[in-house]
C-alpha positions as CSV (number, residue, x, y, z in Angstrom):
1,M,-62.8,94.9,-127.6
2,N,-66.5,95.4,-126.9
3,F,-66.9,99.1,-126.1
4,D,-70.5,98.5,-124.9
5,K,-69.0,96.6,-121.9
6,C,-66.6,99.4,-121.1
7,K,-69.4,101.6,-119.9
8,A,-72.5,100.9,-117.8
9,N,-76.0,102.3,-118.6
10,I,-77.3,104.0,-115.4
11,S,-80.7,105.1,-114.4
12,M,-81.3,107.1,-111.2
13,N,-84.2,106.3,-109.0
14,R,-85.7,108.1,-106.0
15,Y,-87.4,106.6,-102.9
16,K,-89.0,108.9,-100.3
17,H,-91.0,108.0,-97.2
18,T,-92.2,109.9,-94.2
19,F,-92.5,108.1,-90.9
20,K,-95.2,109.3,-88.5
21,Y,-95.8,109.1,-84.8
22,D,-98.9,110.4,-83.1
23,N,-100.1,111.7,-86.5
24,T,-96.9,113.8,-86.7
25,D,-94.1,113.6,-89.3
26,V,-91.1,112.7,-87.2
27,L,-88.7,111.4,-89.9
28,T,-88.3,111.9,-93.6
29,L,-86.2,109.3,-95.5
30,T,-85.0,110.0,-99.0
31,I,-82.8,107.6,-101.1
32,I,-81.5,108.5,-104.5
33,Y,-79.8,105.5,-106.0
34,P,-78.6,104.1,-109.4
35,V,-79.7,101.0,-111.2
36,I,-76.8,99.6,-113.3
37,N,-77.2,97.9,-116.7
38,I,-74.2,96.4,-118.4
39,P,-74.9,95.2,-122.0
40,D,-74.2,91.5,-122.5
41,N,-72.8,91.1,-119.0
42,Q,-75.5,89.9,-116.6
43,I,-73.0,88.6,-114.1
44,S,-71.3,91.9,-113.4
45,E,-74.5,93.8,-113.6
46,T,-76.1,91.5,-110.9
47,I,-73.0,91.7,-108.6
48,I,-72.9,95.5,-108.6
49,N,-76.6,96.0,-108.2
50,Q,-76.7,93.5,-105.4
51,Q,-74.0,95.4,-103.5
52,I,-75.9,98.7,-104.0
53,N,-79.2,97.1,-102.9
54,I,-77.6,95.7,-99.7
55,Q,-76.3,99.2,-98.9
56,I,-79.8,100.7,-99.5
57,C,-81.5,98.0,-97.4
58,D,-79.1,98.5,-94.5
59,Y,-79.7,102.2,-94.5
60,Y,-83.5,101.8,-94.7
61,M,-83.3,99.4,-91.7
62,Y,-81.2,101.8,-89.8
63,A,-83.5,104.7,-90.5
64,S,-86.7,102.9,-89.9
65,N,-85.6,101.4,-86.6
66,K,-82.8,103.2,-84.7
67,L,-83.3,106.7,-86.2
68,Y,-87.1,106.5,-86.0
69,D,-86.9,105.4,-82.4
70,L,-84.6,108.4,-81.6
71,A,-87.0,110.7,-83.5
72,V,-90.0,109.4,-81.5
73,E,-88.1,109.8,-78.2
74,T,-87.0,113.3,-79.1
75,Y,-90.6,114.2,-80.1
76,K,-92.0,112.9,-76.8
77,N,-89.3,114.8,-74.8
78,S,-90.2,118.0,-76.8
79,L,-93.9,117.7,-75.9
80,A,-93.1,116.9,-72.2
81,N,-90.9,120.0,-71.9
82,D,-92.9,122.3,-74.2
83,F,-90.0,122.6,-76.7
84,P,-90.5,122.9,-80.5
85,F,-89.9,119.6,-82.4
86,H,-88.0,119.7,-85.6
87,G,-88.5,116.6,-87.8
88,F,-85.6,114.3,-88.4
89,E,-84.2,113.8,-91.9
90,A,-82.2,111.0,-93.4
91,Y,-80.9,111.5,-96.9
92,M,-78.8,109.0,-98.9
93,E,-77.6,109.9,-102.4
94,Y,-75.3,108.1,-104.8
95,T,-73.1,110.2,-107.2
96,I,-71.5,108.6,-110.2
97,T,-68.0,109.9,-110.6
98,Y,-66.5,107.7,-113.3
99,N,-68.1,105.4,-115.9
100,E,-65.7,104.9,-118.7
101,N,-62.9,102.5,-119.9
102,G,-64.3,99.5,-118.0
103,Y,-64.5,101.1,-114.6
104,L,-67.5,102.3,-112.6
105,S,-66.8,104.5,-109.5
106,L,-69.2,106.4,-107.2
107,Y,-69.6,107.8,-103.8
108,V,-72.5,107.8,-101.4
109,D,-73.4,110.7,-99.0
110,K,-75.5,109.9,-96.0
111,Y,-76.9,113.1,-94.5
112,E,-78.7,113.1,-91.1
113,Y,-80.5,115.9,-89.3
114,T,-81.5,115.1,-85.8
115,G,-82.0,118.6,-84.4
116,G,-79.4,121.2,-83.5
117,A,-77.7,123.8,-85.6
118,H,-77.0,121.6,-88.6
119,G,-76.9,118.0,-89.9
120,N,-73.9,115.8,-90.6
121,T,-72.8,113.9,-93.7
122,I,-70.8,110.7,-93.9
123,R,-69.3,109.7,-97.3
124,S,-68.4,106.2,-98.5
125,S,-67.4,105.0,-102.0
126,D,-67.1,102.0,-104.3
127,T,-65.2,101.2,-107.5
128,W,-65.8,98.2,-109.7
129,E,-64.1,96.7,-112.8
130,L,-67.1,96.2,-115.2
131,C,-65.9,93.1,-117.0
132,T,-65.9,91.0,-113.9
133,G,-67.8,93.0,-111.3
134,T,-64.8,93.0,-109.1
135,H,-64.7,95.5,-106.3
136,I,-61.3,97.2,-106.4
137,P,-59.3,98.1,-103.2
138,L,-56.9,101.0,-103.3
139,Y,-53.6,99.0,-103.4
140,C,-54.5,97.4,-106.7
141,Y,-53.7,100.6,-108.7
142,F,-50.0,100.4,-107.7
143,K,-47.1,98.2,-108.3
144,P,-46.5,95.7,-105.5
145,E,-43.3,97.4,-104.3
146,T,-44.9,100.9,-104.2
147,N,-45.5,102.5,-100.8
148,Y,-48.8,103.9,-102.1
149,K,-49.9,105.4,-98.8
150,E,-46.7,107.5,-98.6
151,L,-47.0,108.5,-102.3
152,L,-50.6,109.7,-101.9
153,I,-50.1,111.5,-98.6
154,K,-47.1,113.4,-100.0
155,E,-49.2,114.7,-102.8
156,I,-52.2,115.4,-100.5
157,I,-50.0,117.5,-98.2
158,R,-48.5,119.4,-101.2
159,Q,-52.0,120.3,-102.3
160,A,-53.1,121.2,-98.8
161,D,-50.1,123.4,-98.3
162,E,-51.1,125.4,-101.4
163,N,-54.7,125.6,-100.3
164,M,-53.6,127.0,-96.9
165,K,-52.1,130.0,-98.6
166,S,-55.6,131.4,-99.3
167,D,-57.0,134.4,-97.4
168,T,-59.3,132.0,-95.5
169,P,-57.2,128.8,-94.7
170,P,-59.7,125.9,-95.0
171,Y,-58.1,123.3,-92.6
172,F,-57.2,123.0,-89.0
173,D,-53.8,124.3,-87.9
174,D,-52.4,120.8,-87.5
175,Y,-53.8,119.6,-90.9
176,R,-50.6,117.8,-91.9
177,K,-50.7,115.6,-88.8
178,L,-54.4,115.0,-89.3
179,I,-54.0,114.1,-93.0
180,V,-51.6,111.3,-92.0
181,E,-53.7,110.1,-89.0
182,N,-57.0,110.1,-90.8
183,F,-55.9,108.6,-94.1
184,N,-58.3,105.8,-95.0
185,P,-57.6,103.5,-98.0
186,N,-61.3,103.0,-98.4
187,S,-62.0,106.7,-98.9
188,Y,-61.3,107.0,-102.6
189,Y,-63.1,107.0,-106.0
190,L,-62.1,107.6,-109.6
191,T,-62.8,110.8,-111.6
192,P,-61.8,111.7,-115.2
193,E,-59.0,113.8,-113.9
194,G,-57.5,111.3,-111.4
195,M,-58.1,109.5,-108.2
196,A,-60.1,111.4,-105.5
197,I,-59.0,110.9,-101.9
198,Y,-61.4,112.4,-99.4
199,Y,-61.6,113.1,-95.7
200,Q,-64.8,113.2,-93.6
201,Q,-66.2,116.3,-91.9
202,Y,-64.1,117.4,-89.0
203,E,-61.2,115.0,-89.8
204,I,-58.9,117.7,-91.1
205,A,-61.1,120.8,-91.3
206,P,-64.0,122.7,-89.6
207,Y,-67.6,121.9,-90.5
208,A,-67.8,124.8,-92.8
209,T,-65.2,123.3,-95.1
210,G,-67.2,120.1,-95.5
211,I,-65.9,116.9,-96.8
212,V,-62.4,117.6,-98.1
213,V,-61.4,116.1,-101.5
214,F,-58.0,115.9,-103.1
215,I,-57.6,114.8,-106.8
216,I,-54.4,112.8,-107.4
217,P,-53.5,112.9,-111.1
218,Y,-53.2,109.5,-112.8
219,S,-49.7,110.5,-113.9
220,I,-48.6,110.5,-110.2
221,I,-50.3,107.2,-109.6
222,G,-48.7,105.6,-112.7
223,W,-52.0,104.0,-113.7
224,Y,-54.7,104.9,-116.1
225,P,-58.2,103.4,-116.6
226,E,-58.2,101.0,-119.5
227,C,-60.9,98.7,-120.6
228,L,-59.8,95.1,-120.8
229,C,-63.0,93.5,-122.0
């Protein structure tokens, strides 16, 4: 086994650009992203970096076109109505959550502020098998006959029930129903403690609670990360 292939070398880069209109800063874009290096495995390294680069380019295009146009329109309306203008912000940040035993897992938070009381964040995530660069869907961690959705939701509800016993219950009253309705098999990533299943803002809890994350121990899943290189 080549242990160098069981873990990626990662460097984090930052890109920042301020978009102007009428000599005014209307939108600030910040992207914090990883560059992946996998020793002696150029194929997997290229596959993973290309996927990350596509995501970055897509977000840049979105910010520099749609979001910029909205910022300019809001700026013009503010001037016309003598309202204060607050510059827009777009912030994209990658966080590495697991990089061991032949697996690389991360999530990406995209935060946008377009005026109002607060901004909003949307999370997405990806997990790859480093030997091949294969992107891994959730069902691959379970035996074919396993109802993995039922297994995960059962554990999520158990944890949520415990959390609701606190002095300040963190979720909406109908959180059990919302946990089932808003379960998304794409909303997962790996951690050293287990698999993280997350729910977006407002899906099961108020804004103040933020993005809700449940850690499902590997012992419940019946699978453990193991390098096969």
